[in-house]
gemmi code that builds the backbone of each chain (N, CA, C; Angstrom):
import gemmi

chains = {
    "A": [
        ("MET", (17.345, 20.572, 3.333), (17.671, 18.832, 3.727), (16.896, 18.266, 2.603)),
        ("LYS", (17.560, 16.902, 2.394), (17.062, 16.192, 1.175), (16.625, 14.836, 1.652)),
        ("ILE", (15.154, 14.459, 1.520), (14.570, 13.353, 2.129), (14.345, 12.356, 0.817)),
        ("ALA", (14.664, 11.185, 1.362), (14.349, 10.075, 0.191), (13.334, 9.329, 0.824)),
        ("THR", (12.030, 9.131, 0.165), (11.263, 7.896, 0.794), (11.632, 6.571, -0.294)),
        ("VAL", (11.818, 5.531, 0.329), (12.313, 4.403, -0.502), (11.139, 3.249, -0.262)),
        ("CYS", (11.191, 2.539, -1.862), (10.424, 1.377, -1.739), (11.118, 0.306, -2.711)),
        ("GLY", (10.603, -0.563, -3.122), (11.220, -1.785, -3.958), (11.261, -0.947, -5.445)),
        ("MET", (10.174, -0.629, -5.665), (10.194, 0.094, -7.211), (9.823, 1.503, -7.459)),
        ("GLY", (9.821, 2.150, -6.287), (9.849, 3.720, -6.250), (8.528, 4.079, -6.847)),
        ("PHE", (7.307, 3.212, -6.948), (6.066, 3.509, -7.690), (4.701, 3.447, -6.847)),
        ("GLY", (4.970, 2.887, -5.532), (3.806, 2.726, -4.937), (3.650, 3.061, -3.479)),
        ("THR", (4.534, 2.347, -2.372), (4.659, 2.741, -1.551), (5.577, 3.940, -1.020)),
        ("SER", (6.505, 4.129, -1.681), (7.408, 5.394, -1.481), (6.675, 6.646, -1.737)),
        ("MET", (5.923, 6.544, -2.951), (5.072, 7.595, -3.100), (4.116, 7.867, -2.188)),
        ("MET", (3.407, 7.197, -1.715), (2.347, 7.213, -0.349), (3.077, 7.993, 0.784)),
        ("LEU", (4.127, 7.556, 1.043), (5.150, 7.940, 1.734), (5.444, 9.199, 1.747)),
        ("ALA", (5.775, 9.420, 0.806), (6.043, 10.845, 0.185), (5.190, 12.108, 0.090)),
        ("MET", (4.160, 11.592, -0.392), (2.601, 12.658, -0.199), (2.460, 12.777, 1.496)),
        ("GLN", (2.507, 12.034, 2.271), (2.197, 12.022, 3.842), (3.271, 12.915, 4.386)),
        ("VAL", (4.511, 12.844, 3.996), (5.775, 13.460, 4.796), (5.806, 14.835, 3.913)),
        ("ARG", (5.733, 14.966, 3.049), (5.476, 16.441, 2.285), (4.206, 17.269, 3.232)),
        ("ASP", (2.899, 16.595, 3.431), (2.140, 17.437, 4.081), (2.332, 17.764, 5.464)),
        ("ILE", (3.146, 16.666, 6.199), (3.644, 16.959, 7.600), (4.731, 18.191, 7.748)),
        ("LEU", (5.533, 18.099, 6.371), (6.622, 19.207, 6.502), (5.988, 20.391, 6.309)),
        ("ALA", (5.043, 20.617, 5.558), (4.415, 21.630, 5.237), (3.504, 22.402, 6.237)),
        ("ASP", (3.039, 21.506, 7.081), (1.934, 21.688, 8.356), (3.266, 22.560, 9.312)),
        ("GLU", (4.730, 21.883, 9.297), (5.462, 22.441, 10.236), (6.385, 23.571, 9.598)),
        ("GLY", (5.999, 23.796, 8.504), (6.778, 24.952, 7.917), (8.331, 24.418, 7.448)),
        ("VAL", (8.503, 23.338, 7.341), (9.783, 22.994, 7.013), (10.220, 22.926, 5.755)),
        ("GLN", (11.625, 23.286, 5.374), (11.872, 23.355, 3.732), (12.544, 22.171, 3.758)),
        ("ALA", (12.147, 21.260, 2.787), (13.024, 20.040, 2.579), (12.348, 19.384, 1.197)),
        ("SER", (13.306, 18.963, 0.316), (12.842, 18.287, -0.645), (12.489, 16.466, -0.661)),
        ("VAL", (11.633, 16.182, -0.704), (11.053, 14.833, -0.634), (10.787, 13.920, -1.844)),
        ("ASP", (11.855, 12.806, -1.917), (11.781, 12.412, -3.428), (11.719, 11.106, -3.257)),
        ("PRO", (10.491, 10.491, -3.748), (10.224, 9.092, -3.670), (11.058, 8.058, -4.847)),
        ("VAL", (11.822, 7.259, -4.528), (13.132, 6.505, -4.908), (12.614, 4.905, -5.117)),
        ("ASP", (13.238, 4.310, -5.929), (13.417, 2.668, -5.772), (14.866, 2.443, -5.069)),
        ("LEU", (14.911, 1.207, -4.673), (15.962, 1.125, -3.714), (17.348, 1.140, -4.369)),
        ("GLY", (17.319, 0.813, -5.989), (18.556, 1.073, -6.651), (18.991, 2.432, -6.892)),
        ("SER", (18.059, 3.386, -6.769), (18.281, 4.696, -7.019), (18.877, 5.360, -5.646)),
        ("PHE", (18.101, 4.845, -4.739), (18.506, 5.494, -3.440), (20.089, 5.367, -3.255)),
        ("LYS", (20.338, 3.878, -3.435), (21.925, 3.601, -3.038), (22.780, 4.629, -3.916)),
        ("SER", (22.500, 5.165, -5.031), (23.816, 6.061, -5.759), (23.063, 7.374, -5.534)),
        ("MET", (22.257, 7.964, -4.504), (21.693, 9.423, -4.502), (22.109, 10.104, -3.281)),
        ("GLN", (22.397, 11.234, -3.446), (22.598, 12.216, -2.101), (21.414, 12.256, -1.225)),
        ("ALA", (21.102, 12.141, 0.056), (19.896, 12.153, 0.873), (20.731, 12.135, 2.310)),
        ("ASP", (20.031, 13.278, 2.981), (20.148, 13.129, 4.543), (19.532, 12.334, 5.016)),
        ("VAL", (18.109, 12.041, 4.962), (17.381, 11.319, 5.684), (16.649, 10.186, 4.520)),
        ("VAL", (16.589, 8.976, 5.040), (15.604, 8.075, 4.181), (14.299, 7.353, 5.358)),
        ("ILE", (13.425, 7.628, 4.592), (12.022, 7.158, 5.106), (11.521, 5.763, 4.400)),
        ("ALA", (11.322, 4.790, 5.132), (10.932, 3.335, 4.380), (10.584, 2.694, 5.291)),
        ("PRO", (9.664, 1.286, 4.396), (8.991, 0.438, 5.415), (10.006, -0.179, 6.375)),
        ("ARG", (9.648, -0.490, 7.605), (10.462, -1.471, 8.688), (11.094, -2.340, 7.920)),
        ("ASP", (10.417, -3.222, 6.859), (11.015, -4.379, 6.131), (12.101, -4.076, 5.409)),
        ("MET", (12.423, -2.894, 5.072), (13.384, -2.839, 4.172), (14.591, -2.138, 5.161)),
        ("GLU", (14.822, -2.573, 6.447), (15.478, -1.805, 7.305), (17.132, -2.168, 6.768)),
        ("SER", (17.289, -3.477, 6.776), (18.759, -3.646, 6.317), (19.428, -3.087, 5.377)),
        ("GLN", (18.264, -3.140, 3.815), (18.472, -2.505, 2.711), (19.062, -0.900, 2.954)),
        ("VAL", (18.158, -0.330, 3.777), (18.399, 1.310, 3.603), (19.396, 1.606, 4.785)),
        ("THR", (19.683, 0.815, 5.675), (20.838, 1.405, 6.621), (22.088, 1.326, 6.084)),
        ("ALA", (22.329, 0.275, 5.088), (23.534, 0.329, 4.177), (23.691, 1.618, 3.121)),
        ("GLY", (22.716, 2.283, 3.127), (22.718, 3.350, 2.000), (23.244, 4.818, 2.501)),
        ("PRO", (23.265, 5.825, 1.593), (23.660, 7.189, 1.874), (23.214, 7.868, 3.066)),
        ("ALA", (21.944, 7.656, 3.287), (21.576, 8.647, 4.173), (21.835, 8.439, 5.598)),
        ("GLU", (22.376, 9.658, 6.278), (22.792, 9.579, 7.692), (21.422, 9.320, 8.297)),
        ("HIS", (20.346, 9.628, 8.343), (19.377, 9.604, 9.525), (18.231, 8.202, 8.723)),
        ("VAL", (17.746, 7.371, 9.615), (16.931, 6.339, 8.954), (15.751, 6.265, 9.805)),
        ("VAL", (14.648, 6.671, 9.108), (13.031, 6.200, 9.812), (12.526, 5.275, 9.172)),
        ("LEU", (12.140, 4.152, 9.902), (11.188, 3.338, 9.431), (9.764, 2.944, 9.975)),
        ("ILE", (9.041, 2.602, 9.175), (7.555, 3.003, 9.530), (6.946, 1.662, 9.274)),
        ("ASP", (6.039, 1.152, 10.271), (5.380, -0.049, 10.499), (4.045, 0.051, 9.359)),
        ("ASN", (3.073, 0.903, 9.893), (1.969, 1.285, 9.176), (2.050, 2.283, 8.213)),
        ("LEU", (2.319, 2.436, 7.031), (2.432, 3.209, 5.927), (1.554, 4.294, 5.748)),
        ("VAL", (0.192, 3.992, 5.939), (-0.765, 4.966, 5.852), (-1.227, 5.412, 7.488)),
        ("ASP", (-0.474, 5.369, 8.379), (-0.728, 5.499, 9.882), (-0.219, 7.154, 10.041)),
        ("ARG", (-1.025, 8.017, 9.840), (-0.506, 9.459, 9.874), (0.196, 9.728, 11.125)),
        ("ASP", (-0.442, 9.457, 12.198), (0.041, 9.310, 13.424), (1.477, 9.080, 13.579)),
        ("GLU", (1.771, 7.905, 13.462), (3.016, 7.041, 13.470), (3.966, 7.793, 12.506)),
        ("VAL", (3.664, 8.058, 11.022), (4.720, 8.772, 10.111), (5.266, 10.319, 10.959)),
        ("SER", (4.076, 11.051, 11.301), (4.083, 12.264, 11.760), (5.175, 12.058, 12.944)),
        ("SER", (4.787, 11.579, 14.046), (5.442, 11.458, 15.307), (6.912, 11.053, 14.996)),
        ("LYS", (7.019, 9.927, 13.901), (8.476, 9.830, 13.761), (9.267, 10.640, 12.934)),
        ("VAL", (8.570, 11.371, 12.112), (9.240, 12.599, 11.503), (9.620, 13.806, 12.295)),
        ("LEU", (8.792, 14.386, 13.130), (8.992, 15.180, 13.997), (9.943, 14.979, 15.135)),
        ("GLU", (10.172, 13.583, 15.499), (10.990, 13.426, 16.172), (12.380, 13.444, 15.638)),
        ("LEU", (12.366, 13.098, 14.525), (13.846, 13.295, 14.047), (14.300, 14.653, 13.488)),
        ("LEU", (12.970, 15.531, 13.387), (13.339, 17.088, 13.063), (13.715, 17.604, 14.552)),
        ("ARG", (12.889, 17.016, 15.631), (13.798, 17.620, 17.023), (15.155, 17.190, 17.117)),
        ("SER", (15.341, 16.075, 16.904), (16.813, 15.730, 17.213), (17.885, 16.459, 16.251)),
        ("LEU", (17.685, 16.608, 14.889), (18.293, 17.531, 14.066), (18.684, 19.018, 14.758)),
        ("ALA", (17.433, 19.436, 15.253), (17.412, 20.774, 15.599), (18.388, 20.941, 16.810)),
        ("ASP", (18.608, 19.978, 17.785), (19.206, 19.898, 19.100), (20.837, 20.126, 18.814)),
    ],
    "B": [
        ("MET", (-1.640, 12.904, -23.178), (-2.135, 13.769, -22.098), (-2.715, 12.579, -21.005)),
        ("THR", (-3.095, 13.108, -19.899), (-3.214, 12.030, -18.593), (-4.308, 11.328, -18.832)),
        ("ALA", (-4.120, 9.846, -18.468), (-5.165, 9.015, -18.445), (-6.180, 9.476, -17.211)),
        ("THR", (-7.290, 9.429, -17.505), (-8.306, 9.840, -16.117), (-8.260, 8.497, -15.403)),
        ("PRO", (-7.942, 8.916, -14.149), (-8.240, 7.978, -13.194), (-9.497, 7.105, -12.800)),
        ("ASP", (-9.488, 5.763, -12.674), (-10.511, 5.156, -12.206), (-11.489, 5.875, -11.316)),
        ("PRO", (-12.833, 6.236, -11.542), (-13.569, 6.799, -10.545), (-13.742, 5.647, -9.305)),
        ("VAL", (-14.712, 5.333, -8.865), (-14.806, 4.299, -8.087), (-14.511, 2.978, -8.480)),
        ("PRO", (-13.811, 1.998, -8.260), (-13.734, 0.680, -8.597), (-15.096, 0.426, -8.887)),
        ("SER", (-15.341, -0.311, -10.103), (-16.589, -0.628, -10.670), (-16.928, -1.955, -10.010)),
        ("PRO", (-18.045, -2.726, -9.986), (-18.285, -3.781, -9.452), (-17.433, -4.822, -10.132)),
        ("GLU", (-17.131, -5.027, -11.378), (-16.055, -6.050, -11.744), (-14.961, -5.907, -11.418)),
        ("LEU", (-14.411, -4.853, -10.706), (-13.032, -4.914, -10.301), (-13.206, -4.938, -8.598)),
        ("LEU", (-14.285, -5.769, -7.862), (-14.192, -6.022, -6.639), (-14.504, -7.296, -6.607)),
        ("GLY", (-13.719, -8.056, -5.483), (-14.302, -9.313, -5.181), (-14.291, -9.307, -3.576)),
        ("THR", (-15.480, -10.060, -3.035), (-15.648, -10.327, -1.467), (-15.776, -11.683, -1.419)),
        ("ARG", (-15.244, -11.800, 0.139), (-14.900, -13.276, 0.573), (-14.441, -14.305, -0.197)),
        ("ILE", (-13.192, -14.025, -1.138), (-12.581, -14.820, -1.904), (-11.747, -16.126, -0.886)),
        ("ALA", (-11.966, -17.141, -1.449), (-11.013, -17.995, -0.794), (-9.712, -18.317, -1.605)),
        ("ALA", (-8.600, -17.756, -0.743), (-7.327, -17.601, -1.188), (-6.453, -18.666, -0.354)),
        ("THR", (-5.886, -19.607, -0.702), (-5.040, -20.793, 0.264), (-3.644, -19.893, 0.674)),
        ("ASP", (-3.130, -19.072, 0.222), (-1.959, -18.038, 0.477), (-1.879, -16.759, -0.406)),
        ("TRP", (-0.821, -16.213, -0.151), (-0.513, -14.665, -0.491), (-0.443, -14.894, -1.982)),
        ("THR", (0.278, -15.793, -2.435), (0.408, -15.991, -4.145), (-1.169, -16.191, -4.753)),
        ("ASP", (-1.786, -16.527, -3.869), (-3.324, -16.958, -4.459), (-4.242, -15.844, -4.419)),
        ("ALA", (-3.437, -15.043, -3.107), (-4.632, -13.535, -2.821), (-4.182, -12.653, -3.953)),
        ("VAL", (-2.992, -12.507, -4.329), (-2.378, -11.633, -5.401), (-3.323, -11.971, -6.832)),
        ("ARG", (-2.962, -13.352, -6.965), (-3.834, -13.685, -8.459), (-5.129, -13.298, -8.335)),
        ("ALA", (-5.858, -13.471, -7.238), (-7.368, -13.194, -7.290), (-7.615, -12.021, -7.523)),
        ("ALA", (-6.746, -10.970, -6.969), (-6.944, -9.509, -7.288), (-6.413, -9.157, -8.537)),
        ("GLY", (-5.614, -9.734, -9.105), (-4.928, -9.395, -10.292), (-5.931, -10.098, -11.458)),
        ("GLN", (-6.470, -11.467, -11.047), (-7.262, -11.686, -12.437), (-8.452, -10.561, -12.517)),
        ("LEU", (-8.862, -9.725, -11.652), (-9.867, -8.940, -11.859), (-9.474, -7.750, -12.747)),
        ("LEU", (-8.432, -7.649, -12.479), (-7.607, -6.612, -13.461), (-7.469, -7.162, -15.054)),
        ("VAL", (-7.172, -8.424, -14.888), (-7.060, -9.104, -16.246), (-8.381, -9.158, -17.063)),
        ("ASP", (-9.132, -9.450, -16.326), (-10.764, -9.533, -16.938), (-11.099, -8.389, -17.169)),
        ("ALA", (-10.868, -7.338, -16.684), (-11.488, -5.788, -17.087), (-10.491, -5.264, -17.989)),
        ("GLY", (-9.507, -6.152, -18.422), (-8.629, -5.519, -19.725), (-7.604, -4.224, -19.089)),
        ("ARG", (-7.421, -4.451, -17.786), (-6.569, -3.451, -17.524), (-5.114, -3.971, -17.434)),
        ("CYS", (-4.717, -5.139, -17.405), (-3.524, -5.564, -17.511), (-3.512, -7.158, -18.054)),
        ("THR", (-2.108, -7.254, -18.395), (-2.006, -8.887, -18.916), (-1.662, -9.604, -17.772)),
        ("THR", (-1.496, -10.976, -17.988), (-1.221, -12.000, -16.826), (0.059, -11.867, -16.612)),
        ("GLY", (0.826, -11.620, -17.176), (2.408, -11.281, -17.122), (2.423, -10.239, -15.916)),
        ("TYR", (1.488, -9.313, -15.823), (1.663, -8.333, -15.003), (1.145, -9.075, -13.437)),
        ("VAL", (0.128, -9.996, -13.175), (-0.013, -10.423, -12.036), (1.254, -11.161, -11.805)),
        ("GLU", (1.787, -11.966, -12.443), (3.146, -12.666, -12.178), (3.975, -11.634, -11.630)),
        ("ALA", (4.086, -10.886, -12.329), (5.206, -9.622, -11.629), (4.805, -8.986, -10.538)),
        ("MET", (3.468, -8.969, -10.157), (3.111, -8.615, -8.439), (3.522, -9.601, -7.708)),
        ("GLN", (3.421, -11.003, -8.234), (3.967, -11.624, -7.352), (5.327, -11.930, -6.929)),
        ("ASP", (6.039, -11.710, -8.290), (7.478, -11.740, -8.173), (7.960, -10.317, -7.545)),
        ("ALA", (7.325, -9.294, -7.360), (7.759, -8.101, -6.403), (7.777, -8.593, -5.164)),
        ("VAL", (6.641, -9.038, -4.686), (6.790, -9.526, -3.144), (7.696, -10.329, -2.565)),
        ("ARG", (7.920, -11.312, -3.808), (8.804, -12.442, -3.595), (10.034, -11.718, -3.560)),
        ("ASP", (10.486, -10.853, -4.241), (11.893, -10.581, -4.647), (12.176, -9.300, -3.750)),
        ("LEU", (11.279, -8.541, -3.358), (11.512, -7.165, -2.758), (10.796, -7.325, -1.315)),
        ("GLY", (10.430, -8.381, -0.896), (9.868, -8.385, 0.431), (8.320, -8.003, 0.540)),
        ("PRO", (7.681, -8.076, 1.685), (6.404, -8.059, 2.141), (6.157, -6.475, 2.547)),
        ("TYR", (6.997, -5.242, 2.136), (6.613, -4.230, 2.566), (5.376, -3.727, 1.789)),
        ("MET", (4.606, -4.390, 0.795), (3.531, -3.947, 0.082), (2.295, -4.177, 0.960)),
        ("VAL", (2.721, -5.045, 2.446), (1.553, -5.141, 3.281), (1.913, -3.563, 4.116)),
        ("VAL", (0.917, -2.781, 3.469), (1.167, -1.192, 3.973), (0.480, -0.683, 5.212)),
        ("ALA", (-0.518, -1.593, 5.711), (-1.268, -1.366, 7.199), (-1.551, -2.952, 7.488)),
        ("PRO", (-2.017, -2.766, 8.929), (-2.736, -3.959, 9.504), (-3.740, -4.692, 8.586)),
        ("GLY", (-3.028, -5.884, 8.072), (-4.286, -6.486, 7.158), (-4.706, -5.988, 5.767)),
        ("VAL", (-3.762, -5.167, 5.600), (-4.035, -4.702, 3.757), (-2.738, -4.676, 3.451)),
        ("ALA", (-2.736, -5.558, 1.950), (-1.991, -5.752, 1.192), (-1.932, -4.737, -0.046)),
        ("MET", (-1.238, -4.070, -0.737), (-1.237, -3.224, -1.734), (-0.229, -3.805, -3.215)),
        ("PRO", (-0.493, -5.073, -3.689), (0.263, -5.517, -4.372), (0.358, -4.642, -5.802)),
        ("HIS", (1.817, -4.345, -6.554), (1.657, -3.795, -7.391), (2.730, -4.155, -8.541)),
        ("ALA", (3.137, -3.708, -9.496), (4.456, -4.002, -10.395), (4.619, -2.539, -11.090)),
        ("ARG", (5.516, -2.909, -12.011), (5.969, -1.548, -12.610), (4.952, -1.541, -14.081)),
        ("PRO", (4.761, -0.517, -14.666), (3.670, -0.044, -15.496), (4.068, -0.897, -16.637)),
        ("GLU", (5.484, -1.007, -16.962), (6.154, -2.046, -18.168), (6.045, -3.189, -17.780)),
        ("SER", (5.541, -3.891, -16.864), (5.456, -5.240, -16.629), (4.042, -5.998, -17.311)),
        ("GLY", (3.256, -4.879, -18.014), (2.105, -5.335, -18.576), (0.745, -4.721, -18.337)),
        ("VAL", (0.945, -3.355, -17.800), (-0.445, -2.670, -17.704), (-0.898, -2.297, -19.084)),
        ("LEU", (-2.234, -2.263, -19.302), (-2.836, -1.999, -20.354), (-3.851, -0.610, -20.165)),
        ("ALA", (-4.166, -0.488, -19.064), (-5.028, 0.752, -18.774), (-4.905, 0.826, -17.095)),
        ("PRO", (-5.209, 2.059, -16.497), (-5.143, 2.178, -15.254), (-6.258, 1.652, -14.456)),
        ("GLY", (-5.874, 1.111, -13.423), (-7.216, 0.203, -12.513), (-6.626, -0.061, -11.152)),
        ("VAL", (-7.652, -0.096, -10.429), (-7.742, -0.627, -9.014), (-8.500, -1.763, -8.796)),
        ("ALA", (-8.113, -2.989, -8.176), (-9.123, -3.961, -7.994), (-8.777, -4.259, -6.291)),
        ("ILE", (-10.059, -4.557, -5.940), (-10.125, -4.482, -4.265), (-10.620, -6.169, -3.808)),
        ("VAL", (-9.921, -6.497, -3.307), (-10.694, -8.229, -2.946), (-10.498, -8.276, -1.285)),
        ("THR", (-11.856, -9.017, -0.774), (-11.530, -9.212, 0.549), (-11.410, -10.724, 0.652)),
        ("LEU", (-10.770, -11.163, 1.559), (-10.572, -12.680, 1.676), (-11.650, -13.301, 2.630)),
        ("ALA", (-11.854, -14.674, 2.345), (-12.731, -15.352, 3.368), (-12.213, -15.595, 4.474)),
        ("SER", (-10.597, -15.983, 4.508), (-9.908, -15.971, 5.681), (-8.701, -15.151, 5.201)),
        ("PRO", (-7.976, -14.976, 6.321), (-6.750, -14.215, 6.211), (-5.614, -14.875, 5.736)),
        ("VAL", (-4.777, -14.307, 5.197), (-3.274, -14.973, 4.653), (-2.245, -14.602, 5.080)),
        ("ALA", (-1.135, -15.024, 5.158), (0.152, -14.350, 5.657), (1.186, -14.247, 4.497)),
        ("PHE", (1.529, -12.725, 4.568), (2.481, -12.406, 3.644), (3.920, -12.383, 3.943)),
        ("GLY", (4.046, -12.660, 5.547), (5.373, -12.890, 5.632), (5.858, -11.434, 6.439)),
        ("HIS", (4.766, -10.431, 6.616), (5.037, -9.371, 7.223), (5.278, -9.208, 8.795)),
        ("ALA", (6.078, -8.758, 9.425), (6.397, -9.044, 10.769), (5.318, -8.120, 11.714)),
        ("ALA", (4.740, -6.931, 11.068), (3.909, -6.241, 11.940), (2.570, -6.395, 11.570)),
        ("ASN", (2.165, -6.610, 10.163), (0.958, -6.116, 9.880), (0.216, -7.450, 9.021)),
        ("ASP", (0.905, -8.609, 9.131), (0.116, -9.635, 8.890), (-1.050, -10.068, 9.924)),
        ("PRO", (-1.941, -11.052, 9.669), (-2.393, -11.434, 8.498), (-3.314, -10.618, 7.444)),
        ("VAL", (-3.191, -10.886, 6.563), (-4.014, -9.767, 5.310), (-5.201, -10.607, 5.011)),
        ("ASP", (-5.988, -9.596, 5.085), (-7.798, -10.240, 4.475), (-8.181, -9.076, 3.412)),
        ("LEU", (-7.420, -8.038, 3.259), (-8.034, -7.204, 2.160), (-6.756, -6.739, 1.307)),
        ("VAL", (-7.050, -6.914, -0.031), (-5.738, -6.656, -1.010), (-6.375, -5.521, -1.892)),
        ("ILE", (-5.455, -4.665, -2.076), (-5.852, -3.701, -2.943), (-4.739, -3.571, -4.231)),
        ("ALA", (-5.044, -4.411, -5.198), (-4.157, -4.375, -6.485), (-4.107, -3.145, -7.603)),
        ("PHE", (-3.226, -2.442, -8.034), (-3.382, -1.604, -8.858), (-2.492, -1.457, -9.941)),
        ("ALA", (-2.912, -1.255, -11.022), (-2.285, -1.164, -12.419), (-2.068, 0.339, -12.635)),
        ("ALA", (-0.945, 1.188, -12.979), (-0.824, 2.449, -13.166), (-0.077, 2.476, -14.364)),
        ("ILE", (-0.206, 3.651, -14.677), (0.738, 3.952, -16.158), (1.033, 5.674, -16.068)),
        ("ASP", (0.206, 6.397, -16.092), (0.338, 7.909, -15.654), (0.720, 8.580, -14.360)),
        ("LYS", (1.946, 9.089, -14.336), (2.202, 9.606, -12.922), (1.232, 10.505, -12.280)),
        ("ASP", (0.759, 11.349, -12.983), (-0.120, 12.141, -12.197), (-1.474, 11.535, -11.951)),
        ("ALA", (-1.914, 10.881, -12.675), (-3.310, 10.031, -12.501), (-2.946, 9.083, -11.597)),
        ("HIS", (-1.801, 8.329, -11.445), (-1.328, 7.440, -10.576), (-1.561, 8.061, -8.926)),
        ("LEU", (-0.900, 9.137, -9.257), (-0.535, 10.038, -7.699), (-2.172, 10.079, -6.989)),
        ("ALA", (-2.994, 10.627, -7.802), (-4.453, 10.818, -7.497), (-5.046, 9.631, -7.136)),
        ("THR", (-4.828, 8.487, -7.903), (-5.304, 7.059, -7.309), (-4.787, 6.700, -6.136)),
        ("LEU", (-3.388, 6.636, -5.884), (-2.934, 6.482, -4.568), (-3.361, 7.232, -3.331)),
        ("GLN", (-3.669, 8.481, -3.797), (-4.353, 9.342, -2.711), (-5.608, 8.941, -2.097)),
        ("ARG", (-6.132, 8.091, -3.192), (-7.540, 7.781, -2.997), (-7.280, 6.430, -2.134)),
        ("ILE", (-6.243, 5.752, -2.499), (-6.205, 4.312, -1.472), (-5.818, 4.471, -0.291)),
        ("VAL", (-4.942, 5.694, -0.069), (-4.675, 5.946, 1.331), (-5.743, 6.508, 2.182)),
        ("SER", (-6.473, 6.899, 1.296), (-7.734, 7.836, 2.262), (-8.572, 6.830, 2.484)),
        ("LEU", (-8.769, 5.675, 1.339), (-9.624, 4.552, 2.080), (-8.716, 3.800, 3.348)),
        ("ILE", (-7.809, 3.417, 3.208), (-6.847, 2.651, 4.178), (-6.965, 3.116, 5.514)),
        ("GLN", (-6.967, 4.739, 5.304), (-7.125, 5.418, 6.760), (-8.373, 5.598, 7.306)),
        ("ASP", (-9.572, 5.368, 6.627), (-10.778, 5.424, 6.820), (-11.172, 3.975, 7.611)),
        ("ASP", (-11.111, 3.643, 9.173), (-11.452, 2.652, 9.489), (-12.889, 2.296, 9.393)),
        ("ALA", (-13.812, 3.119, 9.271), (-15.484, 2.556, 9.248), (-15.653, 2.295, 8.025)),
        ("THR", (-15.036, 2.651, 6.740), (-15.199, 2.009, 5.528), (-14.357, 0.746, 5.360)),
        ("LEU", (-13.387, 0.639, 5.917), (-12.613, -0.545, 5.819), (-13.421, -1.888, 6.602)),
        ("GLY", (-13.775, -1.471, 7.856), (-14.610, -2.233, 8.432), (-15.934, -2.966, 7.529)),
        ("ALA", (-16.690, -1.953, 7.242), (-17.753, -1.960, 6.342), (-17.593, -3.150, 5.149)),
        ("LEU", (-16.371, -2.661, 4.528), (-15.848, -3.452, 3.305), (-15.372, -5.052, 3.641)),
        ("ARG", (-14.531, -5.169, 4.796), (-14.427, -6.579, 5.202), (-15.630, -7.152, 5.469)),
        ("SER", (-16.656, -6.789, 6.126), (-18.045, -7.258, 6.139), (-19.054, -7.454, 5.098)),
        ("ALA", (-18.632, -6.829, 3.609), (-19.581, -6.705, 2.839), (-19.630, -8.297, 2.162)),
        ("PRO", (-21.053, -8.624, 2.315), (-21.421, -9.796, 1.668), (-21.317, -10.301, 0.334)),
        ("ASP", (-21.365, -9.091, -0.547), (-21.391, -9.333, -1.852), (-20.556, -8.166, -2.469)),
        ("GLU", (-20.272, -8.084, -4.002), (-19.764, -6.999, -4.725), (-20.392, -5.699, -4.789)),
        ("THR", (-21.653, -6.091, -5.001), (-22.651, -4.941, -5.046), (-22.699, -3.985, -3.456)),
        ("THR", (-22.735, -4.973, -2.480), (-22.480, -4.147, -1.108), (-21.328, -3.211, -1.281)),
        ("ALA", (-20.154, -3.902, -1.366), (-18.904, -3.457, -1.463), (-19.015, -2.095, -2.292)),
        ("ALA", (-19.432, -2.019, -3.584), (-19.487, -1.073, -4.385), (-20.042, 0.240, -3.914)),
        ("ALA", (-20.983, -0.400, -3.198), (-21.863, 0.693, -2.445), (-20.999, 1.627, -1.169)),
        ("ILE", (-20.345, 0.729, -0.589), (-19.657, 1.047, 0.459), (-18.651, 2.065, -0.065)),
        ("LEU", (-17.963, 1.628, -1.047), (-16.824, 2.751, -1.788), (-17.220, 3.782, -2.210)),
        ("ARG", (-18.615, 3.759, -2.639), (-19.244, 4.847, -3.391), (-19.498, 5.857, -2.348)),
        ("ASP", (-19.978, 5.305, -1.176), (-20.290, 6.480, -0.077), (-19.034, 6.965, 0.482)),
        ("HIS", (-17.770, 6.203, 0.570), (-16.549, 6.680, 0.973), (-16.057, 7.905, 0.244)),
        ("HIS", (-16.097, 7.688, -1.000), (-15.650, 8.587, -2.144), (-16.422, 9.930, -2.050)),
        ("ASP", (-17.430, 9.716, -2.086), (-18.346, 10.898, -2.319), (-19.536, 10.631, -1.062)),
        ("PRO", (-19.157, 11.168, 0.153), (-20.035, 11.125, 1.227), (-21.088, 12.084, 0.995)),
        ("ALA", (-21.126, 13.031, 0.147), (-21.881, 14.186, -0.125), (-23.175, 13.470, -0.585)),
        ("LEU", (-23.091, 12.727, -1.266), (-24.126, 11.886, -2.101), (-25.002, 11.215, -1.002)),
        ("ASN", (-24.604, 10.991, 0.103), (-25.032, 10.156, 1.379), (-25.119, 10.618, 2.643)),
        ("PRO", (-25.644, 11.816, 2.657), (-25.558, 12.638, 4.029), (-26.062, 11.685, 5.076)),
        ("SER", (-26.742, 10.937, 5.033), (-27.292, 10.061, 6.103), (-26.200, 9.184, 6.962)),
        ("ARG", (-24.904, 9.162, 6.197), (-23.867, 8.279, 6.488), (-23.183, 9.331, 7.541)),
        ("SER", (-22.790, 8.500, 8.784), (-22.248, 9.276, 9.905), (-20.862, 9.754, 9.823)),
        ("GLN", (-20.197, 10.583, 9.943), (-18.982, 10.859, 9.930), (-17.932, 10.451, 10.966)),
        ("GLN", (-16.885, 9.525, 10.967), (-16.420, 8.958, 12.059), (-15.046, 9.602, 12.019)),
    ],
}
model = gemmi.Model(1)
for chain_id, residues in chains.items():
    chain = gemmi.Chain(chain_id)
    for i, (resn, *xyz) in enumerate(residues, 1):
        res = gemmi.Residue()
        res.name, res.seqid = resn, gemmi.SeqId(i, " ")
        for name, pos in zip(("N", "CA", "C"), xyz):
            atom = gemmi.Atom()
            atom.name, atom.element = name, gemmi.Element(name[0])
            atom.pos, atom.b_iso = gemmi.Position(*pos), 0.0
            res.add_atom(atom)
        chain.add_residue(res)
    model.add_chain(chain)
structure = gemmi.Structure()
structure.add_model(model)
structure.setup_entities()
């Protein structure tokens, strides 16, 4: 599975998200690549899942990823974790 | 080689109870600390404001906390983090996390050092007790002491773990 975390510049927010998502996936024993990218790179990349700040909803839903996860509080481990795990469960069904 | 990440922000990169009229003013206040400390150009401060304007207020990463930044090539001279608390909160236009009373601006160059810095910023924002103390810190010296305790609790065993 290929996961993109997206923000405007690919240098701050998306990296903060990527660090947390990698930790969560490692805890769950899930194999996936997690790449922080800027919005422009995201539009031309291959990704199964995109995780982004909710503010970027309209930009990322128009992108290439089939599954979209939107985060309100980008450092809330519980929010990021519950949304990522919910997605993984839905993919496993 | 990799630049050494800033240790704890030193007092000159902290501002407490700063009066800001709006979000651009709040970003400018934090950015000016970076400029005064030789970490970036004034162009970088403008680039941080442009980034919020052009890319949206997603840099308000948590309730009340904005993390303005721009690209390294926009005028970073040396890595640095500036933390400013506001006398009165300002709106950035974020649907969930407004209003903002804590601004953490950073200038980054080297990717590895930057990751370590981001990790420190995340752990700071996740620490409600430290953020609360920081928000009520009356001056920069107090704020610096609070950050020192947060980053190295072993140095201050009397501080209770939340």
